[in-house]
TORMI-794361 format. One record per residue (C-alpha): residue in one letter; residue number from 1; x, y, z. Coordinates in steps of 0.02 Angstrom, whole numbers, m for minus. Last residue first. Layout:
{a NUM {X Y Z}}
...
//
This chain:
{d 224 {1813 65 m3103}}
{d 223 {1745 m99 m3169}}
{d 222 {1724 m180 m3001}}
{g 221 {1641 m26 m2928}}
{d 220 {1509 m128 m2841}}
{n 219 {1496 m294 m2932}}
{a 218 {1516 m409 m2784}}
{d 217 {1401 m304 m2677}}
{d 216 {1285 m440 m2618}}
{d 215 {1427 m566 m2611}}
{a 214 {1540 m460 m2502}}
{g 213 {1483 m520 m2333}}
{d 212 {1509 m701 m2382}}
{d 211 {1694 m671 m2416}}
{s 210 {1749 m810 m2536}}
{r 209 {1688 m699 m2676}}
{d 208 {1825 m573 m2643}}
{a 207 {1757 m416 m2724}}
{t 206 {1853 m360 m2876}}
{v 205 {1984 m224 m2900}}
{k 204 {2081 m210 m3063}}
{g 203 {2262 m158 m3034}}
{t 202 {2311 m229 m3204}}
{g 201 {2455 m349 m3169}}
{p 200 {2444 m376 m2982}}
{d 199 {2254 m398 m2994}}
{v 198 {2177 m331 m2834}}
{t 197 {2062 m445 m2734}}
{w 196 {1947 m366 m2606}}
{d 195 {1886 m411 m2432}}
{r 194 {1758 m307 m2339}}
{e 193 {1747 m273 m2153}}
{a 192 {1574 m235 m2090}}
{k 191 {1506 m58 m2097}}
{g 190 {1534 67 m1958}}
{g 189 {1608 202 m2069}}
{s 188 {1698 101 m2205}}
{r 187 {1816 m42 m2176}}
{t 186 {1936 m117 m2302}}
{e 185 {2035 m276 m2324}}
{v 184 {2152 m306 m2471}}
{d 183 {2214 m470 m2542}}
{w 182 {2341 m440 m2680}}
{a 181 {2348 m573 m2814}}
{a 180 {2447 m724 m2873}}
{s 179 {2359 m822 m3010}}
{r 178 {2495 m928 m3089}}
{r 177 {2596 m934 m2928}}
{d 176 {2449 m1007 m2833}}
{d 175 {2459 m987 m2645}}
{d 174 {2546 m820 m2671}}
{d 173 {2414 m707 m2594}}
{l 172 {2510 m546 m2561}}
{d 171 {2438 m447 m2416}}
{v 170 {2352 m281 m2389}}
{s 169 {2273 m229 m2224}}
{t 168 {2165 m95 m2146}}
{v 167 {2116 m1 m2304}}
{t 166 {1989 133 m2267}}
{g 165 {1841 119 m2384}}
{h 164 {1790 60 m2557}}
{v 163 {1892 188 m2655}}
{a 162 {2040 129 m2551}}
{a 161 {2052 m30 m2654}}
{a 160 {2160 50 m2790}}
{r 159 {2266 143 m2662}}
{a 158 {2302 m19 m2569}}
{a 157 {2349 m109 m2730}}
{e 156 {2465 34 m2775}}
{a 155 {2551 22 m2606}}
{a 154 {2570 m167 m2620}}
{d 153 {2646 m162 m2795}}
{v 152 {2560 m170 m2963}}
{s 151 {2671 m214 m3113}}
{t 150 {2690 m401 m3090}}
{g 149 {2817 m497 m3196}}
{k 148 {2889 m594 m3051}}
{l 147 {2793 m557 m2891}}
{a 146 {2730 m735 m2868}}
{a 145 {2902 m808 m2902}}
{r 144 {2980 m687 m2779}}
{v 143 {2853 m734 m2648}}
{e 142 {2877 m921 m2673}}
{a 141 {3066 m908 m2664}}
{t 140 {3060 m802 m2506}}
{g 139 {2942 m919 m2414}}
{d 138 {3047 m922 m2256}}
{d 137 {3115 m1098 m2273}}
{g 136 {3276 m1094 m2171}}
{d 135 {3230 m1255 m2080}}
{d 134 {3261 m1180 m1909}}
{g 133 {3157 m1025 m1935}}
{d 132 {3173 m873 m2048}}
{d 131 {3204 m754 m1903}}
{d 130 {3135 m583 m1946}}
{a 129 {3247 m432 m1961}}
{h 128 {3191 m288 m1852}}
{s 127 {3109 m120 m1870}}
{g 126 {3058 25 m1760}}
{l 125 {2933 164 m1734}}
{v 124 {2944 230 m1912}}
{k 123 {2855 396 m1921}}
{g 122 {2691 408 m2017}}
{t 121 {2619 527 m1888}}
{a 120 {2454 452 m1829}}
{p 119 {2469 272 m1889}}
{d 118 {2648 259 m1820}}
{v 117 {2745 137 m1929}}
{r 116 {2815 m31 m1876}}
{v 115 {2937 m118 m1994}}
{s 114 {2957 m307 m1999}}
{h 113 {3104 m359 m2105}}
{w 112 {3132 m515 m2208}}
{t 111 {3305 m545 m2279}}
{g 110 {3326 m600 m2460}}
{g 109 {3471 m486 m2503}}
{g 108 {3357 m369 m2600}}
{s 107 {3255 m343 m2444}}
{l 106 {3083 m421 m2416}}
{v 105 {2977 m298 m2317}}
{d 104 {2833 m341 m2200}}
{v 103 {2741 m186 m2140}}
{d 102 {2658 m177 m1969}}
{w 101 {2555 m16 m1957}}
{a 100 {2546 34 m1776}}
{a 99 {2443 37 m1617}}
{k 98 {2557 40 m1466}}
{e 97 {2625 m115 m1380}}
{g 96 {2592 m101 m1194}}
{d 95 {2569 m286 m1163}}
{d 94 {2380 m269 m1165}}
{d 93 {2380 m232 m1350}}
{a 92 {2369 m77 m1460}}
{d 91 {2283 m106 m1626}}
{e 90 {2369 m173 m1781}}
{l 89 {2351 m97 m1954}}
{e 88 {2421 m224 m2075}}
{a 87 {2544 m211 m2217}}
{s 86 {2606 m349 m2331}}
{v 85 {2737 m391 m2462}}
{a 84 {2834 m228 m2468}}
{t 83 {2985 m250 m2580}}
{g 82 {3156 m185 m2529}}
{p 81 {3230 m33 m2447}}
{t 80 {3209 m22 m2257}}
{n 79 {3177 152 m2188}}
{r 78 {3116 228 m2349}}
{l 77 {3024 66 m2382}}
{a 76 {2932 77 m2215}}
{a 75 {2878 256 m2248}}
{a 74 {2811 210 m2420}}
{i 73 {2716 62 m2346}}
{a 72 {2639 173 m2213}}
{d 71 {2587 299 m2345}}
{a 70 {2503 163 m2449}}
{a 69 {2414 95 m2296}}
{t 68 {2349 268 m2256}}
{v 67 {2413 372 m2110}}
{k 66 {2277 466 m2017}}
{s 65 {2205 306 m1944}}
{s 64 {2022 343 m1903}}
{v 63 {1953 184 m1983}}
{a 62 {2061 68 m1882}}
{r 61 {2036 162 m1720}}
{e 60 {1847 161 m1748}}
{d 59 {1849 m26 m1778}}
{d 58 {1944 m57 m1617}}
{r 57 {1823 55 m1522}}
{d 56 {1676 m42 m1594}}
{d 55 {1756 m207 m1546}}
{d 54 {1781 m143 m1368}}
{r 53 {1599 m87 m1361}}
{a 52 {1543 m258 m1420}}
{d 51 {1652 m344 m1290}}
{g 50 {1578 m234 m1153}}
{g 49 {1402 m274 m1209}}
{r 48 {1441 m459 m1207}}
{v 47 {1512 m445 m1032}}
{a 46 {1361 m345 m972}}
{d 45 {1243 m470 m1051}}
{d 44 {1332 m612 m961}}
{d 43 {1322 m520 m794}}
{s 42 {1135 m497 m817}}
{v 41 {1060 m327 m851}}
{r 40 {912 m266 m749}}
{t 39 {805 m133 m828}}
{e 38 {732 m11 m704}}
{g 37 {572 94 m729}}
{q 36 {479 1 m593}}
{r 35 {600 m97 m487}}
{a 34 {682 m256 m549}}
{t 33 {671 m402 m429}}
{g 32 {820 m439 m315}}
{g 31 {735 m396 m149}}
{d 30 {550 m366 m182}}
{d 29 {510 m313 m3}}
{g 28 {516 m125 m29}}
{s 27 {623 26 m66}}
{v 26 {566 130 m212}}
{a 25 {686 180 m350}}
{l 24 {578 249 m490}}
{a 23 {666 259 m658}}
{t 22 {540 372 m744}}
{a 21 {408 503 m704}}
{t 20 {378 615 m853}}
{g 19 {360 803 m846}}
{g 18 {212 920 m869}}
{t 17 {233 989 m695}}
{i 16 {59 938 m636}}
{l 15 {62 770 m727}}
{a 14 {233 729 m655}}
{a 13 {176 772 m480}}
{a 12 {27 657 m500}}
{t 11 {139 515 m556}}
{v 10 {254 543 m407}}
{a 9 {108 540 m285}}
{a 8 {30 386 m364}}
{i 7 {196 294 m355}}
{v 6 {219 342 m173}}
{i 5 {42 288 m126}}
{n 4 {63 122 m218}}
{r 3 {224 90 m123}}
{k 2 {140 120 45}}
{m 1 {0 0 0}}
//
């Protein structure tokens, strides 16, 4: 009865002032039940919501990078001459590693280098030679075979795909030497990631048909 009187009083006050009574917090005997105007969120929902917000922040960081993939590749090659084979925009991690473009460069001498470029300033944060492993098979021969005779490099592939959104990664797909191509990933203002294939000979951009999210727009701008 006491609770009903309080609710009635608040509702009446809202009608008099022209306002709206919401989110009532009335003490009573209900214990853990939700009060009028409250929405209880379970621990699992809170965790899922937190994960979604984290993903959104990651996406926003990727899209808001001031330094494009092509610019990051150019900066990496000025620091470490060679051939850029891939570039990926990596977010900051829990170990204190800052967000950066990670560019893989194959030098003329056959050494692989990983070059990190600041996505805000374009400055090289550091670089190091990659260990090719115990068996010495670092994929150099396959990459060089895939690149032989191509006229479109990683930076040009990134620029070609940039008409579809912000490029967040570009990588050489050398699984088949006869049909090597550049795989490029883009993101555009809150939309899902999109995968594109860039012909290393012509620079033609087509939607990656193996990406389910791209099927509906497979022909968007393909002939540009």
